[in-house]
C-alpha positions, -999 to 999 in steps of 0.1 A, spaced: 540 768 -584 528 801 -573 493 795 -553 467 821 -545 446 810 -515 412 827 -513 393 824 -480 364 841 -460 383 856 -428 413 851 -409 398 841 -374 385 804 -370 395 771 -384 396 779 -421 420 809 -413 442 784 -395 441 758 -422 452 786 -448 481 797 -425 491 760 -420 490 756 -458 510 787 -467 538 778 -443 540 743 -459 537 753 -495 566 778 -489 587 752 -468 585 728 -498 596 754 -525 565 769 -536 551 805 -530 518 812 -514 497 845 -515 467 847 -489 436 869 -498 407 872 -472 373 882 -484 365 901 -451 399 914 -438 415 923 -472 388 931 -495 362 943 -467 333 923 -482 309 906 -457 284 889 -479 284 863 -508 261 885 -532 284 917 -530 315 897 -533 308 882 -568 319 907 -591 347 925 -569 364 889 -563 363 881 -598 379 915 -609 404 914 -581 415 877 -588 418 883 -627 441 910 -620 462 892 -595 464 863 -616 480 882 -642 502 907 -623 516 878 -600 516 851 -626 495 827 -604 495 790 -613 469 778 -588 438 794 -574 428 775 -545 394 787 -528 384 777 -492 348 765 -495 320 767 -520 313 806 -512 347 816 -523 345 796 -554 311 806 -566 322 842 -576 348 825 -600 321 802 -616 292 826 -620 282 840 -645 307 822 -662 334 796 -652 368 815 -654 403 801 -645 389 766 -651 423 749 -655 438 764 -623 411 767 -601 405 740 -572 384 744 -543 382 725 -510 347 718 -490 347 718 -452 312 717 -438 290 688 -450 254 706 -448 255 742 -449 223 759 -439 196 775 -462 205 780 -498 240 769 -489 232 732 -494 219 740 -530 247 763 -539 274 738 -525 257 712 -548 262 735 -578 298 744 -570 307 709 -565 293 696 -598 311 726 -616 344 722 -599 342 683 -605 377 666 -602 393 698 -590 373 694 -557 389 683 -525 370 675 -494 379 670 -458 355 644 -445 339 610 -455 304 625 -458 314 651 -484 334 624 -504 301 603 -504 283 634 -516 309 642 -544 324 609 -554 348 624 -581 364 647 -555 397 638 -535 396 633 -499 423 649 -478 414 653 -440 426 683 -423 459 680 -403 478 695 -375 512 712 -370 527 686 -345 556 708 -340 535 738 -326 509 714 -309 532 693 -288 535 681 -252 556 701 -227 572 692 -192 570 728 -184 531 729 -183 513 712 -154 482 694 -160 452 709 -141 438 681 -118 403 668 -128 402 692 -158 382 690 -188 386 712 -217 362 727 -241 372 750 -271 344 754 -297 331 788 -301 297 779 -312 287 766 -279 250 761 -287 257 738 -317 284 721 -299 263 711 -271 281 733 -244 251 730 -219 250 693 -219 289 692 -216 288 718 -187 262 697 -169 279 665 -175 314 678 -162 298 691 -128 281 659 -123 314 641 -128 330 662 -103 355 676 -126 367 710 -135 354 728 -169 381 749 -185 368 768 -216 392 785 -243 375 818 -238 394 847 -253 426 826 -256 446 838 -287 454 815 -313 493 814 -303 483 804 -267 462 773 -277 490 749 -275 492 757 -237 456 754 -235 458 721 -245 490 710 -225 472 715 -192 442 693 -197 435 657 -185 405 655 -207 394 672 -238 358 671 -253 342 681 -284 306 672 -297 303 689 -332 270 689 -350 264 665 -381 273 694 -406 307 702 -390 338 696 -412 371 680 -400 376 699 -367 411 710 -359 405 709 -321 406 670 -320 439 669 -339 453 696 -319 443 681 -285 456 647 -298 490 663 -309 495 682 -276 495 652 -254 461 651 -238 457 613 -225 418 614 -228 398 628 -258 360 624 -259 342 632 -293 312 619 -314 310 606 -351 310 638 -366 335 665 -374 363 641 -381 356 621 -350 345 590 -372 380 581 -382 400 591 -349 405 568 -322 391 588 -295 365 577 -268 329 583 -287 296 588 -271 264 575 -287 241 598 -270 243 630 -248 230 612 -219 262 593 -217 287 622 -216 292 619 -178 299 583 -182 324 589 -209 342 615 -189 344 592 -158 355 558 -180 375 574 -208 408 555 -211 442 572 -216 459 568 -249 490 582 -266 472 601 -293 503 618 -303 519 586 -314 488 579 -335 491 613 -353 527 608 -361 525 571 -372 492 580 -394 512 610 -409 485 636 -401 507 664 -408 501 696 -430 534 686 -447 518 655 -458 485 672 -468 505 697 -489 524 669 -506 491 655 -517 476 687 -528 507 695 -549 502 663 -567 466 669 -572 473 705 -586 499 692 -610 476 663 -624 444 686 -627 466 710 -648 477 683 -669 444 668 -676 427 701 -682 
């Protein structure tokens, strides 16, 4: 198959997902073409993207003989659905965030209903919202994110890697880490290729995403990198992971002090939380979807 992945921008979690999918599609014998709306098309708003995306994707599908169009979230799928649904047989979409702000929630519902069985979702709340979709959690490249004896742990270290610090309760975490007598280490300005080393040096990792977050990659990357203690909540994928979970923000300090060491990497491998496994499932969905349509 020849797969076109259309996404918003290269930076951030979705960009990381696209790069991982591309790697494993090609490793398993398919070819993948990535198009970023912002970097490749220089378009920075949904409204301005609708007709340029339709025109560009139509041309690429014809010239490159694309078999599958895989849009990364509702805002990238919408231009191919409005004002008319094109590429219906080969268009698949994945949803990440559960409750987008503003008009996003309304538009996500419309896209979900139109994509119907060609919709993939990455967390349980989205699966409940769109019951005809297929649930595939995010994964991790356990070859890249792996422990290393060359990197020493920083004593009493607590790591934080989320960029949207306000939404991810950074102030509460910062205060609790200080009260616990630990050292807070933030992944500020660290390039993507250096993130494995960031995780490897931590004794504890913490992420407290909001209820609208998708399935956060940082949990899986921290787990796969060999961090012994990981603290989270029941959002952003934390609901299904065997991490230390806090019920309210007043218990952050207690969780930092009392979290138990766990071999999370073993859990990642045992439960096949790898991109190779996700791509295998996706390819099956693509083939079945084309056949059913």
